[in-house]
Gaussian input, Z-matrix of N, CA and C with variables (Angstrom, degrees):
# hf/3-21g

backbone

0 1
 N
 C     1     B1
 C     2     B2     1     A1
 N     3     B3     2     A2     1     D1
 C     4     B4     3     A3     2     D2
 C     5     B5     4     A4     3     D3
 N     6     B6     5     A5     4     D4
 C     7     B7     6     A6     5     D5
 C     8     B8     7     A7     6     D6
 N     9     B9     8     A8     7     D7
 C    10    B10     9     A9     8     D8
 C    11    B11    10    A10     9     D9
 N    12    B12    11    A11    10    D10
 C    13    B13    12    A12    11    D11
 C    14    B14    13    A13    12    D12
 N    15    B15    14    A14    13    D13
 C    16    B16    15    A15    14    D14
 C    17    B17    16    A16    15    D15
 N    18    B18    17    A17    16    D16
 C    19    B19    18    A18    17    D17
 C    20    B20    19    A19    18    D18
 N    21    B21    20    A20    19    D19
 C    22    B22    21    A21    20    D20
 C    23    B23    22    A22    21    D21
 N    24    B24    23    A23    22    D22
 C    25    B25    24    A24    23    D23
 C    26    B26    25    A25    24    D24
 N    27    B27    26    A26    25    D25
 C    28    B28    27    A27    26    D26
 C    29    B29    28    A28    27    D27
 N    30    B30    29    A29    28    D28
 C    31    B31    30    A30    29    D29
 C    32    B32    31    A31    30    D30
 N    33    B33    32    A32    31    D31
 C    34    B34    33    A33    32    D32
 C    35    B35    34    A34    33    D33
 N    36    B36    35    A35    34    D34
 C    37    B37    36    A36    35    D35
 C    38    B38    37    A37    36    D36
 N    39    B39    38    A38    37    D37
 C    40    B40    39    A39    38    D38
 C    41    B41    40    A40    39    D39
 N    42    B42    41    A41    40    D40
 C    43    B43    42    A42    41    D41
 C    44    B44    43    A43    42    D42
 N    45    B45    44    A44    43    D43
 C    46    B46    45    A45    44    D44
 C    47    B47    46    A46    45    D45
 N    48    B48    47    A47    46    D46
 C    49    B49    48    A48    47    D47
 C    50    B50    49    A49    48    D48
 N    51    B51    50    A50    49    D49
 C    52    B52    51    A51    50    D50
 C    53    B53    52    A52    51    D51
 N    54    B54    53    A53    52    D52
 C    55    B55    54    A54    53    D53
 C    56    B56    55    A55    54    D54
 N    57    B57    56    A56    55    D55
 C    58    B58    57    A57    56    D56
 C    59    B59    58    A58    57    D57
 N    60    B60    59    A59    58    D58
 C    61    B61    60    A60    59    D59
 C    62    B62    61    A61    60    D60
 N    63    B63    62    A62    61    D61
 C    64    B64    63    A63    62    D62
 C    65    B65    64    A64    63    D63
 N    66    B66    65    A65    64    D64
 C    67    B67    66    A66    65    D65
 C    68    B68    67    A67    66    D66
 N    69    B69    68    A68    67    D67
 C    70    B70    69    A69    68    D68
 C    71    B71    70    A70    69    D69
 N    72    B72    71    A71    70    D70
 C    73    B73    72    A72    71    D71
 C    74    B74    73    A73    72    D72
 N    75    B75    74    A74    73    D73
 C    76    B76    75    A75    74    D74
 C    77    B77    76    A76    75    D75
 N    78    B78    77    A77    76    D76
 C    79    B79    78    A78    77    D77
 C    80    B80    79    A79    78    D78
 N    81    B81    80    A80    79    D79
 C    82    B82    81    A81    80    D80
 C    83    B83    82    A82    81    D81
 N    84    B84    83    A83    82    D82
 C    85    B85    84    A84    83    D83
 C    86    B86    85    A85    84    D84
 N    87    B87    86    A86    85    D85
 C    88    B88    87    A87    86    D86
 C    89    B89    88    A88    87    D87
 N    90    B90    89    A89    88    D88
 C    91    B91    90    A90    89    D89
 C    92    B92    91    A91    90    D90
 N    93    B93    92    A92    91    D91
 C    94    B94    93    A93    92    D92
 C    95    B95    94    A94    93    D93
 N    96    B96    95    A95    94    D94
 C    97    B97    96    A96    95    D95
 C    98    B98    97    A97    96    D96
 N    99    B99    98    A98    97    D97
 C   100   B100    99    A99    98    D98
 C   101   B101   100   A100    99    D99
 N   102   B102   101   A101   100   D100
 C   103   B103   102   A102   101   D101
 C   104   B104   103   A103   102   D102
 N   105   B105   104   A104   103   D103
 C   106   B106   105   A105   104   D104
 C   107   B107   106   A106   105   D105
 N   108   B108   107   A107   106   D106
 C   109   B109   108   A108   107   D107
 C   110   B110   109   A109   108   D108
 N   111   B111   110   A110   109   D109
 C   112   B112   111   A111   110   D110
 C   113   B113   112   A112   111   D111
 N   114   B114   113   A113   112   D112
 C   115   B115   114   A114   113   D113
 C   116   B116   115   A115   114   D114
 N   117   B117   116   A116   115   D115
 C   118   B118   117   A117   116   D116
 C   119   B119   118   A118   117   D117
 N   120   B120   119   A119   118   D118
 C   121   B121   120   A120   119   D119
 C   122   B122   121   A121   120   D120
 N   123   B123   122   A122   121   D121
 C   124   B124   123   A123   122   D122
 C   125   B125   124   A124   123   D123
 N   126   B126   125   A125   124   D124
 C   127   B127   126   A126   125   D125
 C   128   B128   127   A127   126   D126
 N   129   B129   128   A128   127   D127
 C   130   B130   129   A129   128   D128
 C   131   B131   130   A130   129   D129
 N   132   B132   131   A131   130   D130
 C   133   B133   132   A132   131   D131
 C   134   B134   133   A133   132   D132
 N   135   B135   134   A134   133   D133
 C   136   B136   135   A135   134   D134
 C   137   B137   136   A136   135   D135
 N   138   B138   137   A137   136   D136
 C   139   B139   138   A138   137   D137
 C   140   B140   139   A139   138   D138
 N   141   B141   140   A140   139   D139
 C   142   B142   141   A141   140   D140
 C   143   B143   142   A142   141   D141
 N   144   B144   143   A143   142   D142
 C   145   B145   144   A144   143   D143
 C   146   B146   145   A145   144   D144
 N   147   B147   146   A146   145   D145
 C   148   B148   147   A147   146   D146
 C   149   B149   148   A148   147   D147
 N   150   B150   149   A149   148   D148
 C   151   B151   150   A150   149   D149
 C   152   B152   151   A151   150   D150
 N   153   B153   152   A152   151   D151
 C   154   B154   153   A153   152   D152
 C   155   B155   154   A154   153   D153
 N   156   B156   155   A155   154   D154
 C   157   B157   156   A156   155   D155
 C   158   B158   157   A157   156   D156
 N   159   B159   158   A158   157   D157
 C   160   B160   159   A159   158   D158
 C   161   B161   160   A160   159   D159
 N   162   B162   161   A161   160   D160
 C   163   B163   162   A162   161   D161
 C   164   B164   163   A163   162   D162
 N   165   B165   164   A164   163   D163
 C   166   B166   165   A165   164   D164
 C   167   B167   166   A166   165   D165
 N   168   B168   167   A167   166   D166
 C   169   B169   168   A168   167   D167
 C   170   B170   169   A169   168   D168
 N   171   B171   170   A170   169   D169
 C   172   B172   171   A171   170   D170
 C   173   B173   172   A172   171   D171
 N   174   B174   173   A173   172   D172
 C   175   B175   174   A174   173   D173
 C   176   B176   175   A175   174   D174
 N   177   B177   176   A176   175   D175
 C   178   B178   177   A177   176   D176
 C   179   B179   178   A178   177   D177
 N   180   B180   179   A179   178   D178
 C   181   B181   180   A180   179   D179
 C   182   B182   181   A181   180   D180
 N   183   B183   182   A182   181   D181
 C   184   B184   183   A183   182   D182
 C   185   B185   184   A184   183   D183
 N   186   B186   185   A185   184   D184
 C   187   B187   186   A186   185   D185
 C   188   B188   187   A187   186   D186
 N   189   B189   188   A188   187   D187
 C   190   B190   189   A189   188   D188
 C   191   B191   190   A190   189   D189
 N   192   B192   191   A191   190   D190
 C   193   B193   192   A192   191   D191
 C   194   B194   193   A193   192   D192
 N   195   B195   194   A194   193   D193
 C   196   B196   195   A195   194   D194
 C   197   B197   196   A196   195   D195
 N   198   B198   197   A197   196   D196
 C   199   B199   198   A198   197   D197
 C   200   B200   199   A199   198   D198
 N   201   B201   200   A200   199   D199
 C   202   B202   201   A201   200   D200
 C   203   B203   202   A202   201   D201
 N   204   B204   203   A203   202   D202
 C   205   B205   204   A204   203   D203
 C   206   B206   205   A205   204   D204
 N   207   B207   206   A206   205   D205
 C   208   B208   207   A207   206   D206
 C   209   B209   208   A208   207   D207
 N   210   B210   209   A209   208   D208
 C   211   B211   210   A210   209   D209
 C   212   B212   211   A211   210   D210
 N   213   B213   212   A212   211   D211
 C   214   B214   213   A213   212   D212
 C   215   B215   214   A214   213   D213
 N   216   B216   215   A215   214   D214
 C   217   B217   216   A216   215   D215
 C   218   B218   217   A217   216   D216
 N   219   B219   218   A218   217   D217
 C   220   B220   219   A219   218   D218
 C   221   B221   220   A220   219   D219
 N   222   B222   221   A221   220   D220
 C   223   B223   222   A222   221   D221
 C   224   B224   223   A223   222   D222
 N   225   B225   224   A224   223   D223
 C   226   B226   225   A225   224   D224
 C   227   B227   226   A226   225   D225
 N   228   B228   227   A227   226   D226
 C   229   B229   228   A228   227   D227
 C   230   B230   229   A229   228   D228
 N   231   B231   230   A230   229   D229
 C   232   B232   231   A231   230   D230
 C   233   B233   232   A232   231   D231
 N   234   B234   233   A233   232   D232
 C   235   B235   234   A234   233   D233
 C   236   B236   235   A235   234   D234
 N   237   B237   236   A236   235   D235
 C   238   B238   237   A237   236   D236
 C   239   B239   238   A238   237   D237
 N   240   B240   239   A239   238   D238
 C   241   B241   240   A240   239   D239
 C   242   B242   241   A241   240   D240
 N   243   B243   242   A242   241   D241
 C   244   B244   243   A243   242   D242
 C   245   B245   244   A244   243   D243
 N   246   B246   245   A245   244   D244
 C   247   B247   246   A246   245   D245
 C   248   B248   247   A247   246   D246
 N   249   B249   248   A248   247   D247
 C   250   B250   249   A249   248   D248
 C   251   B251   250   A250   249   D249
 N   252   B252   251   A251   250   D250
 C   253   B253   252   A252   251   D251
 C   254   B254   253   A253   252   D252
 N   255   B255   254   A254   253   D253
 C   256   B256   255   A255   254   D254
 C   257   B257   256   A256   255   D255
 N   258   B258   257   A257   256   D256
 C   259   B259   258   A258   257   D257
 C   260   B260   259   A259   258   D258
 N   261   B261   260   A260   259   D259
 C   262   B262   261   A261   260   D260
 C   263   B263   262   A262   261   D261
 N   264   B264   263   A263   262   D262
 C   265   B265   264   A264   263   D263
 C   266   B266   265   A265   264   D264
 N   267   B267   266   A266   265   D265
 C   268   B268   267   A267   266   D266
 C   269   B269   268   A268   267   D267
 N   270   B270   269   A269   268   D268
 C   271   B271   270   A270   269   D269
 C   272   B272   271   A271   270   D270
 N   273   B273   272   A272   271   D271
 C   274   B274   273   A273   272   D272
 C   275   B275   274   A274   273   D273
 N   276   B276   275   A275   274   D274
 C   277   B277   276   A276   275   D275
 C   278   B278   277   A277   276   D276
 N   279   B279   278   A278   277   D277
 C   280   B280   279   A279   278   D278
 C   281   B281   280   A280   279   D279
 N   282   B282   281   A281   280   D280
 C   283   B283   282   A282   281   D281
 C   284   B284   283   A283   282   D282
 N   285   B285   284   A284   283   D283
 C   286   B286   285   A285   284   D284
 C   287   B287   286   A286   285   D285
 N   288   B288   287   A287   286   D286
 C   289   B289   288   A288   287   D287
 C   290   B290   289   A289   288   D288
 N   291   B291   290   A290   289   D289
 C   292   B292   291   A291   290   D290
 C   293   B293   292   A292   291   D291
 N   294   B294   293   A293   292   D292
 C   295   B295   294   A294   293   D293
 C   296   B296   295   A295   294   D294
 N   297   B297   296   A296   295   D295
 C   298   B298   297   A297   296   D296
 C   299   B299   298   A298   297   D297
 N   300   B300   299   A299   298   D298
 C   301   B301   300   A300   299   D299
 C   302   B302   301   A301   300   D300
 N   303   B303   302   A302   301   D301
 C   304   B304   303   A303   302   D302
 C   305   B305   304   A304   303   D303
 N   306   B306   305   A305   304   D304
 C   307   B307   306   A306   305   D305
 C   308   B308   307   A307   306   D306
 N   309   B309   308   A308   307   D307
 C   310   B310   309   A309   308   D308
 C   311   B311   310   A310   309   D309
 N   312   B312   311   A311   310   D310
 C   313   B313   312   A312   311   D311
 C   314   B314   313   A313   312   D312
 N   315   B315   314   A314   313   D313
 C   316   B316   315   A315   314   D314
 C   317   B317   316   A316   315   D315
 N   318   B318   317   A317   316   D316
 C   319   B319   318   A318   317   D317
 C   320   B320   319   A319   318   D318
 N   321   B321   320   A320   319   D319
 C   322   B322   321   A321   320   D320
 C   323   B323   322   A322   321   D321

   B1=1.4351
   B2=1.5273
   B3=1.3236
   B4=1.4545
   B5=1.5277
   B6=1.2884
   B7=1.4653
   B8=1.5127
   B9=1.2752
   B10=1.4646
   B11=1.5101
   B12=1.2807
   B13=1.4496
   B14=1.5258
   B15=1.2930
   B16=1.4613
   B17=1.5215
   B18=1.2998
   B19=1.4590
   B20=1.5114
   B21=1.2808
   B22=1.4501
   B23=1.5176
   B24=1.3122
   B25=1.4619
   B26=1.5171
   B27=1.3059
   B28=1.4589
   B29=1.5190
   B30=1.3075
   B31=1.4677
   B32=1.5230
   B33=1.3165
   B34=1.4627
   B35=1.5191
   B36=1.2976
   B37=1.4578
   B38=1.5173
   B39=1.3201
   B40=1.4601
   B41=1.5168
   B42=1.3124
   B43=1.4668
   B44=1.5157
   B45=1.3136
   B46=1.4491
   B47=1.5180
   B48=1.3210
   B49=1.4482
   B50=1.5217
   B51=1.3131
   B52=1.4588
   B53=1.5214
   B54=1.2951
   B55=1.4548
   B56=1.5122
   B57=1.3100
   B58=1.4497
   B59=1.5137
   B60=1.3106
   B61=1.4544
   B62=1.5182
   B63=1.3219
   B64=1.4632
   B65=1.5264
   B66=1.3128
   B67=1.4593
   B68=1.5247
   B69=1.3200
   B70=1.4528
   B71=1.5228
   B72=1.2971
   B73=1.4639
   B74=1.5216
   B75=1.3261
   B76=1.4611
   B77=1.5215
   B78=1.3333
   B79=1.4598
   B80=1.5232
   B81=1.3372
   B82=1.4644
   B83=1.5254
   B84=1.3224
   B85=1.4552
   B86=1.5154
   B87=1.3155
   B88=1.4623
   B89=1.5262
   B90=1.3218
   B91=1.4495
   B92=1.5106
   B93=1.3083
   B94=1.4568
   B95=1.5218
   B96=1.3065
   B97=1.4553
   B98=1.5162
   B99=1.2916
   B100=1.4594
   B101=1.5165
   B102=1.3270
   B103=1.4644
   B104=1.5242
   B105=1.3257
   B106=1.4506
   B107=1.5245
   B108=1.3246
   B109=1.4668
   B110=1.5214
   B111=1.3440
   B112=1.4657
   B113=1.5092
   B114=1.3239
   B115=1.4579
   B116=1.5223
   B117=1.3232
   B118=1.4583
   B119=1.5225
   B120=1.3345
   B121=1.4599
   B122=1.5228
   B123=1.3042
   B124=1.4620
   B125=1.5207
   B126=1.3172
   B127=1.4572
   B128=1.5268
   B129=1.3368
   B130=1.4594
   B131=1.5205
   B132=1.3007
   B133=1.4637
   B134=1.5216
   B135=1.3240
   B136=1.4701
   B137=1.5165
   B138=1.3219
   B139=1.4655
   B140=1.5280
   B141=1.3252
   B142=1.4620
   B143=1.5275
   B144=1.3436
   B145=1.4758
   B146=1.5400
   B147=1.3437
   B148=1.4728
   B149=1.5258
   B150=1.3279
   B151=1.4634
   B152=1.5214
   B153=1.3254
   B154=1.4694
   B155=1.5233
   B156=1.3266
   B157=1.4636
   B158=1.5276
   B159=1.3365
   B160=1.4670
   B161=1.5229
   B162=1.3194
   B163=1.4608
   B164=1.5296
   B165=1.3259
   B166=1.4661
   B167=1.5289
   B168=1.3383
   B169=1.4656
   B170=1.5248
   B171=1.3216
   B172=1.4634
   B173=1.5287
   B174=1.3113
   B175=1.4653
   B176=1.5244
   B177=1.3296
   B178=1.4671
   B179=1.5266
   B180=1.3327
   B181=1.4654
   B182=1.5236
   B183=1.3205
   B184=1.4599
   B185=1.5196
   B186=1.3093
   B187=1.4644
   B188=1.5243
   B189=1.3510
   B190=1.4632
   B191=1.5229
   B192=1.3301
   B193=1.4506
   B194=1.5190
   B195=1.3298
   B196=1.4590
   B197=1.5249
   B198=1.3253
   B199=1.4574
   B200=1.5196
   B201=1.3224
   B202=1.4489
   B203=1.5268
   B204=1.3202
   B205=1.4633
   B206=1.5304
   B207=1.3292
   B208=1.4685
   B209=1.5250
   B210=1.3194
   B211=1.4642
   B212=1.5235
   B213=1.3252
   B214=1.4674
   B215=1.5259
   B216=1.3128
   B217=1.4659
   B218=1.5130
   B219=1.3278
   B220=1.4696
   B221=1.5246
   B222=1.3219
   B223=1.4663
   B224=1.5243
   B225=1.3305
   B226=1.4684
   B227=1.5300
   B228=1.3393
   B229=1.4590
   B230=1.5276
   B231=1.3395
   B232=1.4677
   B233=1.5203
   B234=1.3302
   B235=1.4635
   B236=1.5313
   B237=1.3156
   B238=1.4631
   B239=1.5264
   B240=1.3271
   B241=1.4712
   B242=1.5201
   B243=1.3285
   B244=1.4620
   B245=1.5292
   B246=1.3262
   B247=1.4642
   B248=1.5179
   B249=1.3203
   B250=1.4651
   B251=1.5270
   B252=1.3277
   B253=1.4654
   B254=1.5271
   B255=1.3280
   B256=1.4672
   B257=1.5210
   B258=1.3221
   B259=1.4690
   B260=1.5279
   B261=1.3260
   B262=1.4645
   B263=1.5262
   B264=1.3322
   B265=1.4674
   B266=1.5228
   B267=1.3523
   B268=1.4648
   B269=1.5237
   B270=1.3164
   B271=1.4638
   B272=1.5250
   B273=1.3356
   B274=1.4609
   B275=1.5280
   B276=1.3301
   B277=1.4653
   B278=1.5217
   B279=1.3302
   B280=1.4603
   B281=1.5276
   B282=1.3205
   B283=1.4771
   B284=1.5208
   B285=1.3308
   B286=1.4669
   B287=1.5319
   B288=1.3183
   B289=1.4667
   B290=1.5334
   B291=1.3291
   B292=1.4642
   B293=1.5320
   B294=1.3277
   B295=1.4641
   B296=1.5199
   B297=1.3244
   B298=1.4642
   B299=1.5233
   B300=1.3419
   B301=1.4571
   B302=1.5304
   B303=1.3280
   B304=1.4709
   B305=1.5251
   B306=1.3411
   B307=1.4631
   B308=1.5339
   B309=1.3207
   B310=1.4571
   B311=1.5230
   B312=1.3292
   B313=1.4520
   B314=1.5303
   B315=1.3307
   B316=1.4662
   B317=1.5246
   B318=1.3227
   B319=1.4750
   B320=1.5310
   B321=1.3046
   B322=1.4697
   B323=1.4912
   A1=109.15
   A2=116.45
   A3=120.29
   A4=109.36
   A5=113.76
   A6=118.82
   A7=108.48
   A8=114.77
   A9=118.76
   A10=108.27
   A11=113.95
   A12=120.21
   A13=108.61
   A14=114.83
   A15=118.89
   A16=108.81
   A17=114.55
   A18=119.05
   A19=108.90
   A20=114.06
   A21=118.56
   A22=108.73
   A23=115.30
   A24=118.09
   A25=108.63
   A26=113.90
   A27=119.57
   A28=109.13
   A29=117.10
   A30=118.13
   A31=110.14
   A32=116.18
   A33=120.59
   A34=109.21
   A35=115.05
   A36=119.57
   A37=108.18
   A38=117.83
   A39=118.75
   A40=110.37
   A41=116.01
   A42=120.31
   A43=112.04
   A44=115.71
   A45=119.83
   A46=107.90
   A47=117.70
   A48=121.01
   A49=112.62
   A50=117.35
   A51=120.10
   A52=109.04
   A53=115.75
   A54=118.67
   A55=108.38
   A56=115.52
   A57=119.75
   A58=109.46
   A59=115.95
   A60=120.20
   A61=108.22
   A62=117.71
   A63=118.90
   A64=111.28
   A65=115.51
   A66=120.35
   A67=109.70
   A68=115.87
   A69=120.66
   A70=108.22
   A71=116.57
   A72=121.36
   A73=112.36
   A74=118.06
   A75=120.45
   A76=113.32
   A77=117.84
   A78=121.78
   A79=109.90
   A80=117.44
   A81=118.06
   A82=109.44
   A83=116.87
   A84=120.61
   A85=109.11
   A86=116.55
   A87=121.58
   A88=110.86
   A89=116.54
   A90=121.70
   A91=117.33
   A92=120.10
   A93=120.55
   A94=112.69
   A95=118.61
   A96=119.57
   A97=112.27
   A98=117.51
   A99=119.38
   A100=110.55
   A101=116.70
   A102=119.64
   A103=109.84
   A104=117.46
   A105=120.38
   A106=110.73
   A107=117.62
   A108=119.59
   A109=111.44
   A110=116.27
   A111=119.97
   A112=112.24
   A113=118.45
   A114=119.17
   A115=111.04
   A116=116.56
   A117=120.90
   A118=111.47
   A119=117.24
   A120=121.38
   A121=111.68
   A122=118.23
   A123=120.51
   A124=112.68
   A125=117.28
   A126=120.59
   A127=110.74
   A128=116.03
   A129=121.26
   A130=109.19
   A131=116.71
   A132=121.91
   A133=108.30
   A134=115.02
   A135=119.94
   A136=113.28
   A137=116.97
   A138=120.42
   A139=108.93
   A140=115.15
   A141=119.01
   A142=112.44
   A143=120.00
   A144=118.31
   A145=112.63
   A146=117.74
   A147=120.21
   A148=110.57
   A149=115.75
   A150=121.03
   A151=110.10
   A152=116.44
   A153=120.90
   A154=111.06
   A155=117.15
   A156=121.41
   A157=110.57
   A158=116.39
   A159=120.64
   A160=110.67
   A161=116.49
   A162=120.46
   A163=110.64
   A164=117.01
   A165=119.98
   A166=110.64
   A167=117.17
   A168=120.65
   A169=111.00
   A170=116.71
   A171=120.91
   A172=110.43
   A173=116.70
   A174=120.92
   A175=110.44
   A176=116.52
   A177=120.21
   A178=111.34
   A179=116.99
   A180=120.46
   A181=110.88
   A182=117.26
   A183=120.91
   A184=110.27
   A185=115.97
   A186=120.55
   A187=111.70
   A188=116.47
   A189=121.15
   A190=112.88
   A191=117.65
   A192=121.19
   A193=114.39
   A194=117.55
   A195=121.14
   A196=111.86
   A197=117.11
   A198=122.37
   A199=107.70
   A200=116.67
   A201=122.30
   A202=109.39
   A203=116.87
   A204=119.80
   A205=112.31
   A206=118.15
   A207=119.76
   A208=111.01
   A209=116.30
   A210=120.79
   A211=110.39
   A212=116.64
   A213=120.45
   A214=111.21
   A215=117.03
   A216=120.63
   A217=112.20
   A218=115.84
   A219=119.79
   A220=110.71
   A221=116.41
   A222=119.97
   A223=110.23
   A224=117.08
   A225=120.82
   A226=110.86
   A227=117.14
   A228=120.61
   A229=110.13
   A230=116.48
   A231=120.13
   A232=111.35
   A233=117.20
   A234=120.77
   A235=109.75
   A236=117.12
   A237=120.08
   A238=111.17
   A239=116.83
   A240=120.32
   A241=110.00
   A242=116.28
   A243=120.72
   A244=111.05
   A245=116.84
   A246=120.98
   A247=110.65
   A248=116.92
   A249=120.52
   A250=111.01
   A251=117.12
   A252=120.69
   A253=110.37
   A254=116.93
   A255=120.23
   A256=110.22
   A257=117.29
   A258=120.54
   A259=110.71
   A260=116.80
   A261=120.37
   A262=111.45
   A263=117.06
   A264=119.13
   A265=111.05
   A266=116.84
   A267=119.16
   A268=110.39
   A269=116.86
   A270=120.82
   A271=110.75
   A272=117.04
   A273=120.36
   A274=111.07
   A275=117.06
   A276=120.11
   A277=111.13
   A278=116.64
   A279=119.94
   A280=111.14
   A281=117.11
   A282=120.79
   A283=109.87
   A284=116.34
   A285=120.34
   A286=111.06
   A287=116.82
   A288=121.36
   A289=110.42
   A290=116.80
   A291=120.45
   A292=111.52
   A293=116.61
   A294=119.72
   A295=111.18
   A296=117.96
   A297=121.27
   A298=110.89
   A299=117.03
   A300=120.40
   A301=110.78
   A302=116.88
   A303=120.61
   A304=110.55
   A305=117.17
   A306=120.65
   A307=111.05
   A308=117.02
   A309=120.89
   A310=110.58
   A311=118.03
   A312=121.95
   A313=111.68
   A314=116.62
   A315=119.81
   A316=111.26
   A317=116.83
   A318=119.43
   A319=111.61
   A320=118.39
   A321=120.67
   A322=113.54
   D1=125.06
   D2=-179.87
   D3=-106.34
   D4=140.99
   D5=176.95
   D6=-116.21
   D7=144.89
   D8=177.67
   D9=-104.23
   D10=137.49
   D11=-179.26
   D12=-88.80
   D13=125.69
   D14=178.95
   D15=-88.25
   D16=135.36
   D17=177.04
   D18=-106.70
   D19=144.06
   D20=177.96
   D21=-81.36
   D22=136.06
   D23=178.29
   D24=-84.91
   D25=137.24
   D26=178.55
   D27=-87.47
   D28=141.08
   D29=176.65
   D30=-66.45
   D31=145.58
   D32=178.98
   D33=-68.37
   D34=129.19
   D35=176.49
   D36=-92.21
   D37=140.30
   D38=177.59
   D39=-66.45
   D40=146.34
   D41=179.70
   D42=-71.54
   D43=-32.30
   D44=179.17
   D45=-78.44
   D46=122.47
   D47=-176.68
   D48=-77.41
   D49=-17.88
   D50=179.06
   D51=-76.74
   D52=143.34
   D53=176.08
   D54=-85.27
   D55=137.65
   D56=-178.39
   D57=-97.24
   D58=133.96
   D59=177.05
   D60=-87.51
   D61=145.57
   D62=179.99
   D63=-62.75
   D64=141.85
   D65=-178.98
   D66=-78.40
   D67=149.48
   D68=175.40
   D69=-72.80
   D70=163.09
   D71=-176.18
   D72=-59.15
   D73=-36.43
   D74=-177.48
   D75=-91.54
   D76=-3.26
   D77=179.61
   D78=-106.65
   D79=139.21
   D80=172.97
   D81=-71.83
   D82=153.07
   D83=179.44
   D84=-63.81
   D85=134.58
   D86=-174.46
   D87=-73.38
   D88=118.13
   D89=170.27
   D90=86.06
   D91=-30.07
   D92=-169.18
   D93=-56.70
   D94=-56.79
   D95=-179.61
   D96=-128.65
   D97=-3.13
   D98=-176.73
   D99=-92.76
   D100=136.20
   D101=176.62
   D102=-73.11
   D103=171.18
   D104=178.65
   D105=-61.05
   D106=157.72
   D107=179.50
   D108=-55.36
   D109=135.75
   D110=-177.31
   D111=-64.70
   D112=-28.86
   D113=-179.11
   D114=-60.43
   D115=-27.37
   D116=179.75
   D117=-74.85
   D118=-24.63
   D119=-174.08
   D120=-125.95
   D121=47.08
   D122=-178.02
   D123=-73.77
   D124=-26.69
   D125=-175.48
   D126=-68.22
   D127=135.22
   D128=177.31
   D129=-72.59
   D130=147.59
   D131=-179.69
   D132=-94.37
   D133=91.95
   D134=-176.81
   D135=-111.37
   D136=-23.32
   D137=-177.72
   D138=-125.95
   D139=165.44
   D140=178.60
   D141=-63.20
   D142=-38.27
   D143=174.76
   D144=-62.07
   D145=-34.95
   D146=175.66
   D147=-61.25
   D148=-43.48
   D149=-179.70
   D150=-64.68
   D151=-41.14
   D152=179.94
   D153=-61.38
   D154=-45.33
   D155=-179.75
   D156=-65.07
   D157=-43.26
   D158=179.54
   D159=-61.46
   D160=-44.41
   D161=-179.07
   D162=-64.92
   D163=-40.28
   D164=177.26
   D165=-62.36
   D166=-42.69
   D167=177.25
   D168=-62.77
   D169=-40.26
   D170=179.31
   D171=-63.43
   D172=-41.71
   D173=178.63
   D174=-61.74
   D175=-45.87
   D176=-179.98
   D177=-65.18
   D178=-41.38
   D179=179.77
   D180=-65.32
   D181=-37.00
   D182=178.15
   D183=-67.76
   D184=-44.79
   D185=179.37
   D186=-62.05
   D187=-35.95
   D188=-179.37
   D189=-81.40
   D190=-1.90
   D191=178.02
   D192=84.15
   D193=10.89
   D194=-179.86
   D195=-80.72
   D196=-22.95
   D197=-178.32
   D198=-129.53
   D199=134.92
   D200=177.03
   D201=-63.32
   D202=139.17
   D203=-176.21
   D204=-64.66
   D205=-32.26
   D206=176.96
   D207=-65.52
   D208=-44.33
   D209=177.69
   D210=-64.08
   D211=-42.36
   D212=179.45
   D213=-60.93
   D214=-37.95
   D215=177.64
   D216=-63.67
   D217=-40.70
   D218=178.45
   D219=-67.22
   D220=-42.46
   D221=178.69
   D222=-64.39
   D223=-42.36
   D224=179.37
   D225=-62.13
   D226=-36.96
   D227=176.96
   D228=-61.71
   D229=-45.57
   D230=179.26
   D231=-67.10
   D232=-36.02
   D233=177.90
   D234=-63.40
   D235=-38.79
   D236=178.62
   D237=-63.40
   D238=-39.85
   D239=175.84
   D240=-63.82
   D241=-45.37
   D242=179.48
   D243=-61.55
   D244=-39.57
   D245=178.15
   D246=-59.38
   D247=-43.71
   D248=179.82
   D249=-66.07
   D250=-40.01
   D251=179.07
   D252=-64.54
   D253=-44.03
   D254=179.24
   D255=-63.08
   D256=-45.13
   D257=-179.72
   D258=-62.00
   D259=-42.55
   D260=179.47
   D261=-65.30
   D262=-40.89
   D263=-178.63
   D264=-69.75
   D265=-36.42
   D266=176.46
   D267=-64.91
   D268=-39.98
   D269=177.95
   D270=-65.41
   D271=-41.37
   D272=178.52
   D273=-62.59
   D274=-39.43
   D275=177.95
   D276=-64.53
   D277=-40.90
   D278=179.20
   D279=-65.29
   D280=-40.48
   D281=178.84
   D282=-64.83
   D283=-42.72
   D284=179.14
   D285=-61.34
   D286=-40.84
   D287=178.55
   D288=-64.04
   D289=-43.40
   D290=178.64
   D291=-64.23
   D292=-39.50
   D293=178.48
   D294=-63.31
   D295=-40.10
   D296=177.77
   D297=-64.45
   D298=-40.12
   D299=178.00
   D300=-65.39
   D301=-38.27
   D302=178.54
   D303=-65.36
   D304=-40.27
   D305=177.98
   D306=-63.73
   D307=-39.60
   D308=177.87
   D309=-63.05
   D310=-42.44
   D311=-179.20
   D312=-68.15
   D313=-36.78
   D314=-178.98
   D315=-71.84
   D316=-33.56
   D317=-179.24
   D318=-80.69
   D319=-18.39
   D320=-178.59
   D321=-82.49

């Protein structure tokens, strides 16, 4: 006769160590699904330094509990894609400029 040992399931602990206070009826819940305030991030992300500053702000906002860590992870994933696109486009522009200079030298 075999017996199976039952294990007690542990309740899931939230990843965020800070306790969240309930939101008032007229206030949105802080951090859960709302992104950081747009006034903080009005600048367009066009260059790699822009992306670096935005990512640093996102890290600080997440650490301070202003942004949910799950949302921050998704945003960081998209920022990484954007970083690669910006780097590739800057490289393509530099190559195009060099090709034009080479054509000028060959025709001269």
